[in-house]
C-alpha positions, 0 to 999 in steps of 0.5 A: 558734297562739301566733303567731295570738294574738300578732297579735290585738292588732295586728289589733284595733288596725288594725281599730279605727283603720281604722273610726275613720278611715273614720267621720271621713272619711265625711260622708254622714250628718253634715250631717243630724245637725248640722241636726237638733241645730241645729233642736232648739236653735233651737226650745228657744231660741224657746220660752224667749224667748216664755215670758220675754217673754209669761209674765207676760202669760199668767199675768195673763190666766189669773188673769182667766179663772179669777176670772171663771169663777165669775161666768159662768153657763151658759144 
């Protein structure tokens, strides 16, 4: 029994290192994750650029719409 207990840390170490090594060598799901992260980053970058270039114009148009909404009467 004592011999089994002394082998436990070695067995645990070999199991962990084997799992890590097989995960590092397995490339099946890695490219999908990388593509998803890159697409999310590109989308965020595009929204930031659009907001930076068109943000002032959108705010100006919104102010015009809300100011003129009081003058428009329903039919």
